[in-house]
Gaussian input, Z-matrix of N, CA and C with variables (Angstrom, degrees):
# hf/3-21g

backbone

0 1
 N
 C     1     B1
 C     2     B2     1     A1
 N     3     B3     2     A2     1     D1
 C     4     B4     3     A3     2     D2
 C     5     B5     4     A4     3     D3
 N     6     B6     5     A5     4     D4
 C     7     B7     6     A6     5     D5
 C     8     B8     7     A7     6     D6
 N     9     B9     8     A8     7     D7
 C    10    B10     9     A9     8     D8
 C    11    B11    10    A10     9     D9
 N    12    B12    11    A11    10    D10
 C    13    B13    12    A12    11    D11
 C    14    B14    13    A13    12    D12
 N    15    B15    14    A14    13    D13
 C    16    B16    15    A15    14    D14
 C    17    B17    16    A16    15    D15
 N    18    B18    17    A17    16    D16
 C    19    B19    18    A18    17    D17
 C    20    B20    19    A19    18    D18
 N    21    B21    20    A20    19    D19
 C    22    B22    21    A21    20    D20
 C    23    B23    22    A22    21    D21
 N    24    B24    23    A23    22    D22
 C    25    B25    24    A24    23    D23
 C    26    B26    25    A25    24    D24
 N    27    B27    26    A26    25    D25
 C    28    B28    27    A27    26    D26
 C    29    B29    28    A28    27    D27
 N    30    B30    29    A29    28    D28
 C    31    B31    30    A30    29    D29
 C    32    B32    31    A31    30    D30
 N    33    B33    32    A32    31    D31
 C    34    B34    33    A33    32    D32
 C    35    B35    34    A34    33    D33
 N    36    B36    35    A35    34    D34
 C    37    B37    36    A36    35    D35
 C    38    B38    37    A37    36    D36
 N    39    B39    38    A38    37    D37
 C    40    B40    39    A39    38    D38
 C    41    B41    40    A40    39    D39
 N    42    B42    41    A41    40    D40
 C    43    B43    42    A42    41    D41
 C    44    B44    43    A43    42    D42
 N    45    B45    44    A44    43    D43
 C    46    B46    45    A45    44    D44
 C    47    B47    46    A46    45    D45
 N    48    B48    47    A47    46    D46
 C    49    B49    48    A48    47    D47
 C    50    B50    49    A49    48    D48
 N    51    B51    50    A50    49    D49
 C    52    B52    51    A51    50    D50
 C    53    B53    52    A52    51    D51
 N    54    B54    53    A53    52    D52
 C    55    B55    54    A54    53    D53
 C    56    B56    55    A55    54    D54
 N    57    B57    56    A56    55    D55
 C    58    B58    57    A57    56    D56
 C    59    B59    58    A58    57    D57
 N    60    B60    59    A59    58    D58
 C    61    B61    60    A60    59    D59
 C    62    B62    61    A61    60    D60
 N    63    B63    62    A62    61    D61
 C    64    B64    63    A63    62    D62
 C    65    B65    64    A64    63    D63
 N    66    B66    65    A65    64    D64
 C    67    B67    66    A66    65    D65
 C    68    B68    67    A67    66    D66
 N    69    B69    68    A68    67    D67
 C    70    B70    69    A69    68    D68
 C    71    B71    70    A70    69    D69
 N    72    B72    71    A71    70    D70
 C    73    B73    72    A72    71    D71
 C    74    B74    73    A73    72    D72
 N    75    B75    74    A74    73    D73
 C    76    B76    75    A75    74    D74
 C    77    B77    76    A76    75    D75
 N    78    B78    77    A77    76    D76
 C    79    B79    78    A78    77    D77
 C    80    B80    79    A79    78    D78
 N    81    B81    80    A80    79    D79
 C    82    B82    81    A81    80    D80
 C    83    B83    82    A82    81    D81
 N    84    B84    83    A83    82    D82
 C    85    B85    84    A84    83    D83
 C    86    B86    85    A85    84    D84
 N    87    B87    86    A86    85    D85
 C    88    B88    87    A87    86    D86
 C    89    B89    88    A88    87    D87
 N    90    B90    89    A89    88    D88
 C    91    B91    90    A90    89    D89
 C    92    B92    91    A91    90    D90
 N    93    B93    92    A92    91    D91
 C    94    B94    93    A93    92    D92
 C    95    B95    94    A94    93    D93
 N    96    B96    95    A95    94    D94
 C    97    B97    96    A96    95    D95
 C    98    B98    97    A97    96    D96
 N    99    B99    98    A98    97    D97
 C   100   B100    99    A99    98    D98
 C   101   B101   100   A100    99    D99
 N   102   B102   101   A101   100   D100
 C   103   B103   102   A102   101   D101
 C   104   B104   103   A103   102   D102
 N   105   B105   104   A104   103   D103
 C   106   B106   105   A105   104   D104
 C   107   B107   106   A106   105   D105
 N   108   B108   107   A107   106   D106
 C   109   B109   108   A108   107   D107
 C   110   B110   109   A109   108   D108
 N   111   B111   110   A110   109   D109
 C   112   B112   111   A111   110   D110
 C   113   B113   112   A112   111   D111
 N   114   B114   113   A113   112   D112
 C   115   B115   114   A114   113   D113
 C   116   B116   115   A115   114   D114
 N   117   B117   116   A116   115   D115
 C   118   B118   117   A117   116   D116
 C   119   B119   118   A118   117   D117
 N   120   B120   119   A119   118   D118
 C   121   B121   120   A120   119   D119
 C   122   B122   121   A121   120   D120
 N   123   B123   122   A122   121   D121
 C   124   B124   123   A123   122   D122
 C   125   B125   124   A124   123   D123
 N   126   B126   125   A125   124   D124
 C   127   B127   126   A126   125   D125
 C   128   B128   127   A127   126   D126
 N   129   B129   128   A128   127   D127
 C   130   B130   129   A129   128   D128
 C   131   B131   130   A130   129   D129
 N   132   B132   131   A131   130   D130
 C   133   B133   132   A132   131   D131
 C   134   B134   133   A133   132   D132
 N   135   B135   134   A134   133   D133
 C   136   B136   135   A135   134   D134
 C   137   B137   136   A136   135   D135
 N   138   B138   137   A137   136   D136
 C   139   B139   138   A138   137   D137
 C   140   B140   139   A139   138   D138
 N   141   B141   140   A140   139   D139
 C   142   B142   141   A141   140   D140
 C   143   B143   142   A142   141   D141
 N   144   B144   143   A143   142   D142
 C   145   B145   144   A144   143   D143
 C   146   B146   145   A145   144   D144
 N   147   B147   146   A146   145   D145
 C   148   B148   147   A147   146   D146
 C   149   B149   148   A148   147   D147
 N   150   B150   149   A149   148   D148
 C   151   B151   150   A150   149   D149
 C   152   B152   151   A151   150   D150
 N   153   B153   152   A152   151   D151
 C   154   B154   153   A153   152   D152
 C   155   B155   154   A154   153   D153
 N   156   B156   155   A155   154   D154
 C   157   B157   156   A156   155   D155
 C   158   B158   157   A157   156   D156
 N   159   B159   158   A158   157   D157
 C   160   B160   159   A159   158   D158
 C   161   B161   160   A160   159   D159
 N   162   B162   161   A161   160   D160
 C   163   B163   162   A162   161   D161
 C   164   B164   163   A163   162   D162
 N   165   B165   164   A164   163   D163
 C   166   B166   165   A165   164   D164
 C   167   B167   166   A166   165   D165
 N   168   B168   167   A167   166   D166
 C   169   B169   168   A168   167   D167
 C   170   B170   169   A169   168   D168
 N   171   B171   170   A170   169   D169
 C   172   B172   171   A171   170   D170
 C   173   B173   172   A172   171   D171
 N   174   B174   173   A173   172   D172
 C   175   B175   174   A174   173   D173
 C   176   B176   175   A175   174   D174
 N   177   B177   176   A176   175   D175
 C   178   B178   177   A177   176   D176
 C   179   B179   178   A178   177   D177
 N   180   B180   179   A179   178   D178
 C   181   B181   180   A180   179   D179
 C   182   B182   181   A181   180   D180
 N   183   B183   182   A182   181   D181
 C   184   B184   183   A183   182   D182
 C   185   B185   184   A184   183   D183
 N   186   B186   185   A185   184   D184
 C   187   B187   186   A186   185   D185
 C   188   B188   187   A187   186   D186
 N   189   B189   188   A188   187   D187
 C   190   B190   189   A189   188   D188
 C   191   B191   190   A190   189   D189
 N   192   B192   191   A191   190   D190
 C   193   B193   192   A192   191   D191
 C   194   B194   193   A193   192   D192
 N   195   B195   194   A194   193   D193
 C   196   B196   195   A195   194   D194
 C   197   B197   196   A196   195   D195
 N   198   B198   197   A197   196   D196
 C   199   B199   198   A198   197   D197
 C   200   B200   199   A199   198   D198
 N   201   B201   200   A200   199   D199
 C   202   B202   201   A201   200   D200
 C   203   B203   202   A202   201   D201
 N   204   B204   203   A203   202   D202
 C   205   B205   204   A204   203   D203
 C   206   B206   205   A205   204   D204
 N   207   B207   206   A206   205   D205
 C   208   B208   207   A207   206   D206
 C   209   B209   208   A208   207   D207
 N   210   B210   209   A209   208   D208
 C   211   B211   210   A210   209   D209
 C   212   B212   211   A211   210   D210
 N   213   B213   212   A212   211   D211
 C   214   B214   213   A213   212   D212
 C   215   B215   214   A214   213   D213
 N   216   B216   215   A215   214   D214
 C   217   B217   216   A216   215   D215
 C   218   B218   217   A217   216   D216
 N   219   B219   218   A218   217   D217
 C   220   B220   219   A219   218   D218
 C   221   B221   220   A220   219   D219
 N   222   B222   221   A221   220   D220
 C   223   B223   222   A222   221   D221
 C   224   B224   223   A223   222   D222
 N   225   B225   224   A224   223   D223
 C   226   B226   225   A225   224   D224
 C   227   B227   226   A226   225   D225
 N   228   B228   227   A227   226   D226
 C   229   B229   228   A228   227   D227
 C   230   B230   229   A229   228   D228
 N   231   B231   230   A230   229   D229
 C   232   B232   231   A231   230   D230
 C   233   B233   232   A232   231   D231
 N   234   B234   233   A233   232   D232
 C   235   B235   234   A234   233   D233
 C   236   B236   235   A235   234   D234
 N   237   B237   236   A236   235   D235
 C   238   B238   237   A237   236   D236
 C   239   B239   238   A238   237   D237
 N   240   B240   239   A239   238   D238
 C   241   B241   240   A240   239   D239
 C   242   B242   241   A241   240   D240
 N   243   B243   242   A242   241   D241
 C   244   B244   243   A243   242   D242
 C   245   B245   244   A244   243   D243
 N   246   B246   245   A245   244   D244
 C   247   B247   246   A246   245   D245
 C   248   B248   247   A247   246   D246
 N   249   B249   248   A248   247   D247
 C   250   B250   249   A249   248   D248
 C   251   B251   250   A250   249   D249
 N   252   B252   251   A251   250   D250
 C   253   B253   252   A252   251   D251
 C   254   B254   253   A253   252   D252
 N   255   B255   254   A254   253   D253
 C   256   B256   255   A255   254   D254
 C   257   B257   256   A256   255   D255
 N   258   B258   257   A257   256   D256
 C   259   B259   258   A258   257   D257
 C   260   B260   259   A259   258   D258
 N   261   B261   260   A260   259   D259
 C   262   B262   261   A261   260   D260
 C   263   B263   262   A262   261   D261
 N   264   B264   263   A263   262   D262
 C   265   B265   264   A264   263   D263
 C   266   B266   265   A265   264   D264
 N   267   B267   266   A266   265   D265
 C   268   B268   267   A267   266   D266
 C   269   B269   268   A268   267   D267
 N   270   B270   269   A269   268   D268
 C   271   B271   270   A270   269   D269
 C   272   B272   271   A271   270   D270
 N   273   B273   272   A272   271   D271
 C   274   B274   273   A273   272   D272
 C   275   B275   274   A274   273   D273
 N   276   B276   275   A275   274   D274
 C   277   B277   276   A276   275   D275
 C   278   B278   277   A277   276   D276
 N   279   B279   278   A278   277   D277
 C   280   B280   279   A279   278   D278
 C   281   B281   280   A280   279   D279
 N   282   B282   281   A281   280   D280
 C   283   B283   282   A282   281   D281
 C   284   B284   283   A283   282   D282
 N   285   B285   284   A284   283   D283
 C   286   B286   285   A285   284   D284
 C   287   B287   286   A286   285   D285
 N   288   B288   287   A287   286   D286
 C   289   B289   288   A288   287   D287
 C   290   B290   289   A289   288   D288
 N   291   B291   290   A290   289   D289
 C   292   B292   291   A291   290   D290
 C   293   B293   292   A292   291   D291
 N   294   B294   293   A293   292   D292
 C   295   B295   294   A294   293   D293
 C   296   B296   295   A295   294   D294
 N   297   B297   296   A296   295   D295
 C   298   B298   297   A297   296   D296
 C   299   B299   298   A298   297   D297
 N   300   B300   299   A299   298   D298
 C   301   B301   300   A300   299   D299
 C   302   B302   301   A301   300   D300
 N   303   B303   302   A302   301   D301
 C   304   B304   303   A303   302   D302
 C   305   B305   304   A304   303   D303
 N   306   B306   305   A305   304   D304
 C   307   B307   306   A306   305   D305
 C   308   B308   307   A307   306   D306
 N   309   B309   308   A308   307   D307
 C   310   B310   309   A309   308   D308
 C   311   B311   310   A310   309   D309
 N   312   B312   311   A311   310   D310
 C   313   B313   312   A312   311   D311
 C   314   B314   313   A313   312   D312
 N   315   B315   314   A314   313   D313
 C   316   B316   315   A315   314   D314
 C   317   B317   316   A316   315   D315
 N   318   B318   317   A317   316   D316
 C   319   B319   318   A318   317   D317
 C   320   B320   319   A319   318   D318
 N   321   B321   320   A320   319   D319
 C   322   B322   321   A321   320   D320
 C   323   B323   322   A322   321   D321
 N   324   B324   323   A323   322   D322
 C   325   B325   324   A324   323   D323
 C   326   B326   325   A325   324   D324
 N   327   B327   326   A326   325   D325
 C   328   B328   327   A327   326   D326
 C   329   B329   328   A328   327   D327

   B1=1.4553
   B2=1.5253
   B3=1.3335
   B4=1.4729
   B5=1.5165
   B6=1.3317
   B7=1.4607
   B8=1.5178
   B9=1.3368
   B10=1.4530
   B11=1.5174
   B12=1.3295
   B13=1.4615
   B14=1.5254
   B15=1.3319
   B16=1.4551
   B17=1.5172
   B18=1.3316
   B19=1.4544
   B20=1.5153
   B21=1.3283
   B22=1.4589
   B23=1.5260
   B24=1.3256
   B25=1.4573
   B26=1.5247
   B27=1.3327
   B28=1.4674
   B29=1.5278
   B30=1.3294
   B31=1.4582
   B32=1.5235
   B33=1.3370
   B34=1.4558
   B35=1.5204
   B36=1.3270
   B37=1.4628
   B38=1.5202
   B39=1.3224
   B40=1.4631
   B41=1.5236
   B42=1.2977
   B43=1.4603
   B44=1.5174
   B45=1.3245
   B46=1.4622
   B47=1.5256
   B48=1.3255
   B49=1.4576
   B50=1.5165
   B51=1.3256
   B52=1.4607
   B53=1.5175
   B54=1.3069
   B55=1.4577
   B56=1.5222
   B57=1.3171
   B58=1.4658
   B59=1.5186
   B60=1.3296
   B61=1.4535
   B62=1.5239
   B63=1.3219
   B64=1.4645
   B65=1.5203
   B66=1.3045
   B67=1.4569
   B68=1.5235
   B69=1.3270
   B70=1.4620
   B71=1.5224
   B72=1.3223
   B73=1.4644
   B74=1.5268
   B75=1.3316
   B76=1.4547
   B77=1.5131
   B78=1.3289
   B79=1.4588
   B80=1.5114
   B81=1.3346
   B82=1.4516
   B83=1.5246
   B84=1.3097
   B85=1.4585
   B86=1.5204
   B87=1.3229
   B88=1.4556
   B89=1.5170
   B90=1.2974
   B91=1.4610
   B92=1.5323
   B93=1.3342
   B94=1.4666
   B95=1.5298
   B96=1.3360
   B97=1.4649
   B98=1.5239
   B99=1.3299
   B100=1.4628
   B101=1.5237
   B102=1.3319
   B103=1.4643
   B104=1.5321
   B105=1.3312
   B106=1.4740
   B107=1.5318
   B108=1.3197
   B109=1.4602
   B110=1.5281
   B111=1.3151
   B112=1.4613
   B113=1.5227
   B114=1.3254
   B115=1.4626
   B116=1.5275
   B117=1.3232
   B118=1.4703
   B119=1.5283
   B120=1.3115
   B121=1.4518
   B122=1.5205
   B123=1.3353
   B124=1.4660
   B125=1.5231
   B126=1.3182
   B127=1.4705
   B128=1.5131
   B129=1.3221
   B130=1.4573
   B131=1.5322
   B132=1.3367
   B133=1.4578
   B134=1.5262
   B135=1.3113
   B136=1.4515
   B137=1.5229
   B138=1.3270
   B139=1.4635
   B140=1.5237
   B141=1.3134
   B142=1.4642
   B143=1.5241
   B144=1.3309
   B145=1.4757
   B146=1.5323
   B147=1.3325
   B148=1.4594
   B149=1.5227
   B150=1.3330
   B151=1.4648
   B152=1.5297
   B153=1.3106
   B154=1.4677
   B155=1.5253
   B156=1.3337
   B157=1.4632
   B158=1.5287
   B159=1.3307
   B160=1.4688
   B161=1.5229
   B162=1.3064
   B163=1.4728
   B164=1.5249
   B165=1.3349
   B166=1.4606
   B167=1.5248
   B168=1.3245
   B169=1.4610
   B170=1.5194
   B171=1.3269
   B172=1.4616
   B173=1.5255
   B174=1.3191
   B175=1.4608
   B176=1.5142
   B177=1.3370
   B178=1.4630
   B179=1.5233
   B180=1.3123
   B181=1.4606
   B182=1.5268
   B183=1.3184
   B184=1.4626
   B185=1.5287
   B186=1.3300
   B187=1.4652
   B188=1.5237
   B189=1.3307
   B190=1.4753
   B191=1.5262
   B192=1.3260
   B193=1.4590
   B194=1.5299
   B195=1.3314
   B196=1.4688
   B197=1.5229
   B198=1.3292
   B199=1.4611
   B200=1.5306
   B201=1.3299
   B202=1.4611
   B203=1.5284
   B204=1.3360
   B205=1.4624
   B206=1.5193
   B207=1.3345
   B208=1.4738
   B209=1.5211
   B210=1.3208
   B211=1.4629
   B212=1.5339
   B213=1.3161
   B214=1.4628
   B215=1.5317
   B216=1.3231
   B217=1.4702
   B218=1.5277
   B219=1.3024
   B220=1.4596
   B221=1.5236
   B222=1.3115
   B223=1.4608
   B224=1.5341
   B225=1.3436
   B226=1.4634
   B227=1.5279
   B228=1.3335
   B229=1.4656
   B230=1.5260
   B231=1.3216
   B232=1.4661
   B233=1.5228
   B234=1.3167
   B235=1.4635
   B236=1.5275
   B237=1.3208
   B238=1.4709
   B239=1.5277
   B240=1.3209
   B241=1.4678
   B242=1.5263
   B243=1.3222
   B244=1.4667
   B245=1.5244
   B246=1.3292
   B247=1.4648
   B248=1.5282
   B249=1.3178
   B250=1.4681
   B251=1.5213
   B252=1.3085
   B253=1.4576
   B254=1.5229
   B255=1.3273
   B256=1.4663
   B257=1.5274
   B258=1.3146
   B259=1.4729
   B260=1.5244
   B261=1.3277
   B262=1.4691
   B263=1.5219
   B264=1.3229
   B265=1.4669
   B266=1.5276
   B267=1.3165
   B268=1.4670
   B269=1.5279
   B270=1.3328
   B271=1.4724
   B272=1.5228
   B273=1.3297
   B274=1.4663
   B275=1.5208
   B276=1.3281
   B277=1.4631
   B278=1.5295
   B279=1.3244
   B280=1.4584
   B281=1.5332
   B282=1.3315
   B283=1.4697
   B284=1.5235
   B285=1.3189
   B286=1.4722
   B287=1.5225
   B288=1.3307
   B289=1.4637
   B290=1.5251
   B291=1.3253
   B292=1.4588
   B293=1.5272
   B294=1.3245
   B295=1.4665
   B296=1.5218
   B297=1.3201
   B298=1.4636
   B299=1.5243
   B300=1.3359
   B301=1.4674
   B302=1.5241
   B303=1.3217
   B304=1.4667
   B305=1.5198
   B306=1.3188
   B307=1.4737
   B308=1.5220
   B309=1.3249
   B310=1.4660
   B311=1.5153
   B312=1.3351
   B313=1.4581
   B314=1.5094
   B315=1.3244
   B316=1.4510
   B317=1.5101
   B318=1.3090
   B319=1.4706
   B320=1.5187
   B321=1.3568
   B322=1.4566
   B323=1.5150
   B324=1.3121
   B325=1.4611
   B326=1.5246
   B327=1.2646
   B328=1.4551
   B329=1.4406
   A1=108.32
   A2=117.42
   A3=118.88
   A4=110.99
   A5=115.62
   A6=121.13
   A7=111.13
   A8=116.56
   A9=121.15
   A10=108.80
   A11=118.05
   A12=119.81
   A13=111.28
   A14=115.51
   A15=119.86
   A16=108.78
   A17=115.96
   A18=120.67
   A19=109.87
   A20=118.24
   A21=120.49
   A22=109.64
   A23=116.02
   A24=119.88
   A25=108.49
   A26=117.13
   A27=120.45
   A28=112.23
   A29=118.39
   A30=120.12
   A31=111.98
   A32=117.13
   A33=121.34
   A34=113.01
   A35=118.10
   A36=120.30
   A37=110.54
   A38=117.20
   A39=120.17
   A40=110.34
   A41=115.45
   A42=120.52
   A43=110.27
   A44=117.01
   A45=120.74
   A46=108.24
   A47=117.45
   A48=121.65
   A49=110.24
   A50=115.85
   A51=120.94
   A52=109.01
   A53=117.02
   A54=122.16
   A55=109.39
   A56=117.76
   A57=120.32
   A58=112.20
   A59=115.18
   A60=121.13
   A61=109.29
   A62=116.60
   A63=121.72
   A64=109.38
   A65=115.07
   A66=122.75
   A67=108.76
   A68=116.69
   A69=119.79
   A70=113.16
   A71=118.63
   A72=121.12
   A73=109.07
   A74=117.38
   A75=121.01
   A76=115.89
   A77=119.00
   A78=119.68
   A79=111.47
   A80=115.92
   A81=120.99
   A82=113.22
   A83=118.71
   A84=120.61
   A85=111.03
   A86=114.58
   A87=119.60
   A88=109.32
   A89=116.28
   A90=120.86
   A91=110.27
   A92=116.41
   A93=119.91
   A94=111.12
   A95=117.36
   A96=120.36
   A97=110.58
   A98=116.53
   A99=119.86
   A100=111.04
   A101=117.02
   A102=120.40
   A103=111.10
   A104=116.73
   A105=121.11
   A106=109.68
   A107=117.76
   A108=121.05
   A109=111.53
   A110=116.98
   A111=120.29
   A112=110.47
   A113=116.23
   A114=120.34
   A115=110.49
   A116=117.72
   A117=120.89
   A118=110.87
   A119=116.84
   A120=120.49
   A121=114.28
   A122=117.29
   A123=119.70
   A124=112.94
   A125=118.80
   A126=120.45
   A127=113.22
   A128=118.52
   A129=120.66
   A130=112.11
   A131=117.74
   A132=121.29
   A133=112.82
   A134=116.64
   A135=120.38
   A136=109.92
   A137=117.10
   A138=120.63
   A139=115.67
   A140=119.12
   A141=120.17
   A142=111.04
   A143=117.26
   A144=119.78
   A145=110.93
   A146=114.92
   A147=120.58
   A148=113.14
   A149=118.38
   A150=118.99
   A151=111.42
   A152=117.47
   A153=120.32
   A154=110.35
   A155=117.44
   A156=121.31
   A157=110.94
   A158=117.10
   A159=120.76
   A160=109.80
   A161=116.00
   A162=120.64
   A163=111.07
   A164=116.00
   A165=119.99
   A166=113.22
   A167=117.27
   A168=120.38
   A169=113.77
   A170=117.89
   A171=120.09
   A172=112.35
   A173=116.66
   A174=120.12
   A175=113.71
   A176=117.26
   A177=120.63
   A178=108.48
   A179=116.44
   A180=120.07
   A181=109.80
   A182=116.12
   A183=120.93
   A184=110.33
   A185=117.08
   A186=120.78
   A187=110.84
   A188=117.57
   A189=121.27
   A190=110.72
   A191=116.61
   A192=121.40
   A193=110.79
   A194=116.53
   A195=119.55
   A196=111.64
   A197=117.85
   A198=120.13
   A199=110.12
   A200=116.56
   A201=120.83
   A202=110.43
   A203=117.55
   A204=120.45
   A205=111.74
   A206=116.67
   A207=119.64
   A208=111.53
   A209=116.55
   A210=120.50
   A211=110.51
   A212=117.10
   A213=121.62
   A214=113.46
   A215=117.92
   A216=121.51
   A217=111.16
   A218=118.70
   A219=122.12
   A220=113.27
   A221=117.89
   A222=122.84
   A223=109.65
   A224=117.01
   A225=121.15
   A226=112.28
   A227=117.49
   A228=120.37
   A229=110.16
   A230=117.26
   A231=120.94
   A232=109.96
   A233=117.18
   A234=120.81
   A235=110.61
   A236=117.10
   A237=120.26
   A238=111.02
   A239=117.10
   A240=121.60
   A241=112.17
   A242=117.67
   A243=121.93
   A244=109.61
   A245=118.01
   A246=120.35
   A247=113.98
   A248=118.94
   A249=119.88
   A250=111.38
   A251=116.07
   A252=120.49
   A253=110.83
   A254=117.18
   A255=120.78
   A256=110.77
   A257=117.57
   A258=119.05
   A259=111.22
   A260=117.83
   A261=120.98
   A262=110.25
   A263=116.95
   A264=120.46
   A265=111.29
   A266=117.35
   A267=120.40
   A268=111.04
   A269=117.22
   A270=120.22
   A271=111.17
   A272=116.64
   A273=120.72
   A274=109.95
   A275=116.52
   A276=120.45
   A277=110.93
   A278=117.34
   A279=121.54
   A280=110.85
   A281=116.85
   A282=120.29
   A283=110.72
   A284=117.09
   A285=120.18
   A286=111.57
   A287=116.72
   A288=120.07
   A289=110.51
   A290=116.86
   A291=120.74
   A292=111.28
   A293=117.29
   A294=120.68
   A295=110.53
   A296=116.94
   A297=120.48
   A298=110.34
   A299=116.90
   A300=120.53
   A301=110.71
   A302=116.35
   A303=120.16
   A304=110.73
   A305=117.38
   A306=120.76
   A307=111.16
   A308=115.83
   A309=120.23
   A310=112.47
   A311=116.42
   A312=120.04
   A313=113.81
   A314=117.76
   A315=120.11
   A316=111.76
   A317=115.25
   A318=119.35
   A319=112.19
   A320=118.21
   A321=122.43
   A322=114.34
   A323=117.62
   A324=120.42
   A325=112.87
   A326=118.27
   A327=117.00
   A328=111.39
   D1=128.62
   D2=-179.76
   D3=-68.65
   D4=148.32
   D5=-179.77
   D6=-67.91
   D7=-34.80
   D8=-176.92
   D9=-112.98
   D10=127.30
   D11=-179.30
   D12=-68.08
   D13=149.99
   D14=176.93
   D15=-82.75
   D16=144.52
   D17=178.02
   D18=-82.24
   D19=133.99
   D20=174.04
   D21=-75.58
   D22=172.90
   D23=174.41
   D24=-56.06
   D25=150.26
   D26=-174.83
   D27=-58.31
   D28=-30.73
   D29=178.94
   D30=-73.85
   D31=-15.24
   D32=-178.56
   D33=-106.83
   D34=10.89
   D35=-177.70
   D36=-62.48
   D37=128.94
   D38=177.31
   D39=-74.92
   D40=167.51
   D41=178.11
   D42=-60.77
   D43=-35.85
   D44=-179.84
   D45=-140.19
   D46=129.17
   D47=-179.91
   D48=-80.13
   D49=148.55
   D50=175.94
   D51=-75.75
   D52=137.31
   D53=178.04
   D54=-94.19
   D55=157.05
   D56=-178.70
   D57=-62.08
   D58=152.27
   D59=176.69
   D60=-70.54
   D61=144.79
   D62=179.22
   D63=-129.91
   D64=-179.06
   D65=176.98
   D66=-53.30
   D67=130.38
   D68=-176.94
   D69=-80.32
   D70=-6.81
   D71=177.55
   D72=-107.72
   D73=88.78
   D74=-172.25
   D75=-72.69
   D76=-10.40
   D77=-179.12
   D78=69.27
   D79=-125.61
   D80=-175.90
   D81=-94.03
   D82=10.31
   D83=-177.32
   D84=-82.46
   D85=139.62
   D86=175.19
   D87=-78.50
   D88=167.96
   D89=177.04
   D90=-60.33
   D91=-39.39
   D92=178.82
   D93=-65.26
   D94=-41.40
   D95=177.89
   D96=-60.54
   D97=-43.64
   D98=178.37
   D99=-63.57
   D100=-40.22
   D101=178.46
   D102=-64.41
   D103=-39.92
   D104=178.13
   D105=-62.70
   D106=-44.98
   D107=179.68
   D108=-66.56
   D109=-41.21
   D110=177.25
   D111=-61.27
   D112=-44.58
   D113=-179.86
   D114=-64.11
   D115=-45.22
   D116=-179.04
   D117=-62.10
   D118=-31.99
   D119=179.50
   D120=-74.42
   D121=-13.03
   D122=-176.51
   D123=-144.63
   D124=24.07
   D125=-173.42
   D126=-63.57
   D127=-28.03
   D128=-177.26
   D129=-68.79
   D130=-11.01
   D131=178.12
   D132=-79.79
   D133=-13.08
   D134=-177.45
   D135=-81.91
   D136=141.60
   D137=-172.25
   D138=-76.75
   D139=-3.65
   D140=-179.31
   D141=-120.74
   D142=172.26
   D143=177.56
   D144=-55.89
   D145=151.01
   D146=-173.35
   D147=-56.94
   D148=-45.49
   D149=-177.13
   D150=-64.21
   D151=-35.81
   D152=177.70
   D153=-71.04
   D154=-39.25
   D155=178.58
   D156=-64.35
   D157=-37.89
   D158=177.02
   D159=-57.67
   D160=-48.43
   D161=-178.77
   D162=-64.27
   D163=-44.18
   D164=-175.74
   D165=-71.29
   D166=-45.18
   D167=-172.99
   D168=-91.25
   D169=-28.97
   D170=-179.54
   D171=-103.73
   D172=-21.51
   D173=178.92
   D174=75.48
   D175=22.06
   D176=177.05
   D177=-128.51
   D178=162.45
   D179=179.28
   D180=-73.85
   D181=159.98
   D182=177.28
   D183=-60.83
   D184=-36.45
   D185=178.53
   D186=-60.38
   D187=-48.41
   D188=179.10
   D189=-63.72
   D190=-37.13
   D191=178.95
   D192=-60.89
   D193=-49.39
   D194=-178.57
   D195=-69.97
   D196=-31.50
   D197=174.26
   D198=-63.41
   D199=-43.31
   D200=178.76
   D201=-63.67
   D202=-42.53
   D203=178.56
   D204=-61.26
   D205=-44.38
   D206=179.61
   D207=-60.83
   D208=-37.34
   D209=178.46
   D210=-70.72
   D211=-39.34
   D212=-175.85
   D213=-73.13
   D214=-24.73
   D215=-177.32
   D216=-56.03
   D217=-34.30
   D218=-177.95
   D219=-102.11
   D220=10.88
   D221=-177.16
   D222=-92.15
   D223=122.61
   D224=-179.44
   D225=-63.26
   D226=-35.64
   D227=178.00
   D228=-65.08
   D229=-36.97
   D230=177.39
   D231=-66.69
   D232=-38.79
   D233=178.37
   D234=-63.44
   D235=-39.96
   D236=177.47
   D237=-67.84
   D238=-37.34
   D239=-176.74
   D240=-74.26
   D241=-44.20
   D242=-175.57
   D243=-137.31
   D244=70.38
   D245=-173.26
   D246=-61.18
   D247=-40.39
   D248=-179.12
   D249=-65.40
   D250=-42.76
   D251=-179.54
   D252=-64.87
   D253=-47.13
   D254=-178.22
   D255=-65.79
   D256=-41.71
   D257=178.47
   D258=-64.29
   D259=-38.76
   D260=177.08
   D261=-62.59
   D262=-45.13
   D263=179.66
   D264=-64.27
   D265=-37.24
   D266=177.71
   D267=-66.06
   D268=-40.79
   D269=177.19
   D270=-62.72
   D271=-42.01
   D272=178.70
   D273=-62.74
   D274=-44.80
   D275=-179.51
   D276=-62.61
   D277=-44.89
   D278=179.78
   D279=-61.42
   D280=-43.63
   D281=179.36
   D282=-61.85
   D283=-41.10
   D284=178.76
   D285=-66.63
   D286=-39.31
   D287=177.75
   D288=-64.14
   D289=-41.14
   D290=179.31
   D291=-66.71
   D292=-38.92
   D293=177.10
   D294=-64.00
   D295=-42.68
   D296=179.77
   D297=-64.43
   D298=-41.88
   D299=178.97
   D300=-63.83
   D301=-39.38
   D302=179.40
   D303=-65.22
   D304=-39.20
   D305=178.37
   D306=-65.10
   D307=-33.46
   D308=-179.09
   D309=-87.30
   D310=-4.00
   D311=178.70
   D312=83.65
   D313=9.55
   D314=179.01
   D315=-91.12
   D316=176.06
   D317=-179.88
   D318=-94.86
   D319=-4.59
   D320=177.57
   D321=77.22
   D322=9.73
   D323=-177.92
   D324=-100.33
   D325=14.10
   D326=175.76
   D327=135.12

């Protein structure tokens, strides 16, 4: 079974796309946290802009979505549930921190 579902023709798009299967033992993650991680792992499959897809498929605002992601990046249960997604988000965060430190003339080590 592929990790990422294939998109049907645009005329056949369902109301809600199926998200990839994940670890069945979520640990301390809520259903919403798992949905946020599933969506982040496959958001590019949705036919509309990301912020609109967040509202439509998750039923939360983009602000709440990004707040949840920031909290989940450092959560060990999230890392166990969606390791590729969490590691990607950590790399992005580290790169942004290093860029900010470079702009400020610091070494980025604290």
